C-alpha positions in Angstrom: 67.6 232.3 -27.7 68.7 229.9 -24.7 71.0 232.9 -23.8 68.5 235.3 -23.8 66.2 233.3 -21.3 68.9 232.9 -18.9 69.5 236.4 -19.0 66.0 237.4 -18.4 65.7 234.6 -15.7 68.8 235.8 -14.1 67.4 239.5 -14.2 64.0 238.5 -12.7 65.9 236.7 -9.7 68.3 239.6 -9.0 65.1 242.0 -9.1 63.2 239.5 -6.8 66.0 239.5 -4.3 66.1 243.4 -4.5 62.5 243.8 -3.9 62.3 241.4 -1.1 65.5 243.2 0.6 63.5 246.6 0.1 60.4 244.9 1.8 62.5 243.8 4.7 64.1 247.2 5.1 60.5 248.8 5.1 59.4 246.4 7.8 62.1 247.0 10.2 62.6 250.9 9.6 65.6 251.7 12.0 64.6 248.9 14.2 67.8 247.1 12.6 70.2 249.5 14.3 69.1 248.2 17.9 69.9 244.7 19.5 66.7 242.2 19.4 65.5 239.4 21.6 62.7 236.9 21.7 60.4 237.4 24.3 57.0 235.2 24.6 56.6 234.5 20.9 57.6 238.0 19.8 60.7 239.6 18.6 61.4 242.6 20.9 64.3 245.5 21.0 66.4 244.2 23.9 67.1 247.4 25.7 65.6 250.4 23.7 62.5 252.1 24.8 59.9 254.2 23.2 57.9 257.0 25.1 54.6 258.4 24.6 52.8 261.2 26.4 48.9 262.8 26.2 46.5 264.5 27.7 42.6 264.8 28.2 39.6 265.3 30.3 39.9 261.9 32.1 42.6 259.7 33.1 41.4 256.8 30.8 41.4 259.7 27.7 44.8 260.9 28.7 46.2 257.4 28.7 44.7 256.5 25.4 46.2 259.4 23.9 49.7 258.4 25.4 49.5 255.0 24.2 48.4 256.1 20.8 51.4 258.6 20.7 54.0 255.8 21.5 52.1 253.7 18.8 52.3 256.5 16.2 55.6 257.3 16.8 56.9 253.4 16.9 55.1 252.6 14.0 56.9 255.5 11.9 60.3 254.7 13.1 60.4 250.9 12.8 57.4 249.8 10.7 53.6 249.0 11.4 54.3 245.7 12.9 56.2 247.4 15.7 53.7 249.6 16.6 51.8 247.6 18.8 51.2 248.9 22.6 49.8 245.8 23.2 52.7 243.5 21.9 55.4 245.9 24.0 57.1 244.6 26.9 58.7 246.6 30.0 55.6 248.8 30.0 56.0 251.9 32.3 53.5 254.5 32.8 51.7 257.0 35.1 49.5 259.8 35.1 49.0 263.4 37.2 46.3 266.0 37.1 43.0 266.1 38.0 39.1 266.2 36.6 39.2 267.9 33.3 43.0 268.1 32.9 45.0 264.8 33.2 48.5 264.2 31.6 49.9 260.8 31.0 53.2 259.3 30.1 54.1 255.6 28.9 57.5 253.9 28.2 57.8 250.5 26.7 60.4 248.3 24.6 59.0 247.8 21.0 58.0 244.2 20.2 56.4 242.4 16.9 55.2 238.9 16.0 
């Protein structure tokens, strides 16, 4: 009877470890292929940038669209915790166009807490 409990316990521990590993893999997505660094209490990609672009009738709307594109793609690729543009570092961006037709681009290194 004790042998059965030991086997069940070992199986449960193995399953827990496997699920924890799977959760970690889902959390980081492809981020594990890049080097990481610490910056201001955040974990950031060391030298890998992501870009986003968007357009809109105003400069503000186009910038929101560009940041949204950056966030959506980054979260898709690395997991939701990496998709916050507010946590990103080394931000660059700019807009062009005129009233009624602006285009904006952003670039930044993803970070997570």
